N, C-alpha and C positions, 0 to 999 in steps of 0.2 A: 232133347231136353224137355222134360215134363214140367210145365209151369202151370200150377193149379188155377191161377187167376185167368188163364187163357181158355179154360175148359168151355165156357159158354160160347165164346167167339169161334173156337176151333170146331165145336159141335155144329155150329151153323154152317161153317165152311165145308165140313165133312158131308153134311146133308146135301149141299149144293153139288158137290162132286159126285156123290152117289146117284143123285137124280139127274145128272148131266145138265144142271141148271146154272152152271157158273157163268156169270155175266162177262162181257168183254173187258170191263174195267172195274176194279175193286179199289175202294178207298179205306185204308186201315188207319183208324184214328185212336188217339189216347195221349195222355200227358207224356212228357219226356221221361225216358227210362222205364216205361211200362212194358217194353218188350215187343214193340211193333215189328222190328226187324226179325226177331226170333219167330214171331207168328207167321211172317211172310215165308221164312225158311221152312216152317212146318207144312204150310200149304203147298209150296213147290215140291216138297218131299212126297206129299200125298199124290200130286199130279204125275210126278215122274216115277212114283213107286220106289224111290231111292233118294234119301236126303243127303247121302254121303258126298254126292257130286258137288252140290252147291255149298256144303259146309266147308269145303276146301277154298272157297272164294274169300280172299282177304280184302273185301271191298271197303271196309271201314278204315283201312290204312290210308293216310294222306301221302300222296305221291309228290315227288320233288320235281316233276316235269309236267308240262301241260298235256291234258287229255280232255276230250269232250264227253265221251262215254267209256264205260269199262265192260270188258267181256267176262262172262262166267266160265267155269269149267264145263258147264252144260252148253253145248255149241249154240243153241238157239235162245240164249238168255243174255240180256244186257242190263246194265245199271246206269242211271243218271243221277248225280248227286251234287250237292253244294260243296264248296270248299276246294274245288279244283283250281289249279293255277291257270290264269288267263294268258294265252299265248301272246297277246298284244301288249298287255301291261306288265306281264311277268309277276303280277300280284295274285294272291290266293283270294278267290271270289267268295263273298259271304252268301251269295244267292246263286240260284240256278239260272243261267243266262239263255237267251234265245238261240244262240249258236249250238248250245248243248242239246236243247229240245229238238232243234231241226235235225241234228245228227241222230238223236234217239228215234224220232219218227221215221227218218229215212231207213235206218237199220231194220225197223219193224215192218217196213213196206216191201221188203224183199221176200220173194217166194220161198216157202219152206214146207216140207212134207210133215215135219213134226211140230208139236206145239211150240209157239214162240212166246217168250215171256219178257216183258220190259218192266223194270222196277225203278220208280222215282222216289228218292228220299233226300230231303223231306219236301213234299209238294208245296207246303206253305212257305218254302223258301224260294219258290219260283218268282221272278219279277213279272210284271204285268205282260210284257212282250212275250216272255217265255210261255206263260199260261195261255195267252191268246193263240200262240203257235201250236199248242197241243190240242186245241179244240177240234180242228178238222179231223185229226186221227181218232179222237174220241167219238166224233159224230159219224164217221165212216169207217168203222172197225173192219179189219181184215179177218177172214175166217181163220180159225185155229190160232188166234192171238189173244193173249191176256196182258193187260196193263195193270200193274199194282202200284198205287200211289200211297205212300206213308205220310202222315201229317200229324204234327203235335197239336196244332190248333186249326180246326176246320174253319173257324171264322176268318182266318187269313187267306183262305182260298176263294177265288171267284165263284159265285153261285153257278155260273155256267159250267164250271168243272165239276162241282159237287153233284149237280143234278144229273150228270151223265155217268155217275159211278154208283155202284152198290156199296153202301157204307157198312163196315164192320168195326164196331167200337170195342176197345178194351177198357173196361172200367177198373178203377182202383179197387183194391181188395184188402179186407181186414179179417178174412175168414180163417177158421181153424186150420184148413188145409194149407193156406198161404203161410200161416205162422209156422206150421210144421216144416214146410219147405225151407223157410228162412232158418229155422233151428238147425236143419241138416247142413246148411251152408256155413254156419258159424263155428268157430272153434269152441272148445270147452270153456276157455277163459271168457270169451265174449258172451256165451250163453249165461255164464255166472254173473257177469257184470251188468248185463242189459236185459230189460224186459222186452220181449219181441213184440208184444201187443203195443207197447208204448212206442217202440221204434217205428212201427207202421203208422201210428197216429201222428208222429212227428213228421213223417214224409207223406202224409195224406194217402196212405195205402199203396205206395210204390215200392215194391220189394227190392228192385235193382238199385234204387236210390239209397235204400238202407245199406246195402253192401258197399256202395260207392263211398258213402260218408263214413262208414266204419273203417274202410281201408285207408282213407287219408286223414283220419283223426278228427274229422270235423264234428263228430258227435260228442266228443269230450267237451269241447268248448261250448257247443250248442246246448248240451245238457246243463252246463253250469249257468248259462244265460237263462235257460228255461226255469231252473230251480229258483233263481233270483227273482225273475219276473213273477212267478207264482207266489213267492214270499211277499212281494210288494202288494199283490192283489189281496192277499189274506191278512197281511199285517202292514198297513199303510206307512207306519213309521220307519219301516225298513228302507224306504226310499232314500233316507238320509245316510244310509250305511253302504251304498253301492258305489264302488270306485272302479270296478273292472270294466264298466261300460265305456269309459272314456277312451277314445281312439278306436272303438269297435261299434260305433253307433249304428252303422248300416246293418251289421250282423245281428245286433240286438233288435232292430226294427223288423228284420226278416223273421227272427224267432218269435217276436210278439205277434206278427201277422199270422204265423202258423198256429199259435195258441188260440187266437181269436177265431180263425177259420174252424179249428177243431171244436171250440166251444159252441159255435153256431151249429155245427153238424150234430153234436151231442144233444144240444137243447132242442133242435128240430126233431130229431128221431126219438127223443126222450130216453136216451141210453146213458149208461155210465161208462166213462173211459178209464184208462189205466192210471191217470194222474189224480190222486185224491184231492189235491188243492184245487185243480181245475173243476172237479165235480162240485166242490163247495162254492166256487164262483158261479157256476151255472145255476145253482139253486136260487141264488139271490139277485142275479142280474136280469135286467130287462133286455129282451131280444133286440129291440130297436137301438139300444145303446151299444150293443155289440156291433151291429151293422154300421152305426155312425163312427165308432172308433176304428173299425176296419177301414172305412173310407179315409179317415184321417191318417192312418198308418200307411196306407198305400200311396196317398198323396205325398206324405213325407219321404217315402222311398223314391218317388219320381223326382221330388225336389232335391234329393241328395246329389243328383247329377248337375245341379247348378251351383252357384256360389253361396248358397244358403248356409247359415250357421247351424250345422247338423247337431251339435251338442245341445244348443238351445231348443232346437226342434224336438229332439228326443226327450228333453226335460219336460216340455209341455205335454207330450204324449203320455209320459209316465205319471204325471200328476193326475191325469184323468184315469189312467189304468189303476192307480192306487186307490181311487175312490169309486171304481166302477160299480161295486155292489151296493153303494150307499147313495148314489146320485138320485136326486129328485127330478132334475132336468139336465139334459146333456149340454155342456158348455160349448160355445162356438170357438174352439181353440184354433181353428184355421185362420182366424184373424190375427193370431200371433206369428204367423209365418212371414 
């Protein structure tokens, strides 16, 4: 699969392979749904000179029986992942446990004539004991062995792990090539109904997230919330005419968070986005106010997990949002929480 937003990362990996400078441990990072697993498959395909072998691996499927690690169709390749059933508790683990990492390291310590590959996904889901157990294998790598760790958030990995790996990062993409790839993935109806550049803005440059949200209908509701939020920012009196937000407060907060993040990006890069109303907001708003409102929105999202009155919380946020382009000073709305 040719993914244009992988070109830079793949080019770097290709150069390492060509020069025989591939490290013993790679850390592939990027936000969720950016395609880390697919990049790993491309790399293994380069190394094996055949990617059809591992593309038959159905490793993303959740098994209904306990396992520690999984085997690939390529004899010398193993996977270690979160979400496996714990044999003792019979529950599905949310993290990667120490017994899994021990089995992973033991498998890689066996002698093999051909290249051995071990893949951990996602590394930032290892618990502390598991991460510590991996260190010795990273510090004393075997010849002809490659460990590939995929991670959504590198900040959630111990620095001792990160420092022993070569990091390959997949950045979000808004490029013309990425837009053309998305267009090729959408139906004629979807291409007529949606602006691809705007879809990428809404998902912060994550193409697979665009496809996911289109397939489950999430973008239809999201687009409605977005249009209403932009109307509030450009016509403050519209705040009294919004009824669809009730009962959907968390989704509206998440949508507003994305709008503010996009506004900050566009204002920082001095670019224009695909949303006309958001461009109007950017012209007149102070950057500091955007950052302060983003902090308040993110705090509100965290508080939504408590017994807080979420409707009142959203109302407070929206009052500030409706006046964001006219504020002389930013109000301390956090006191109302």
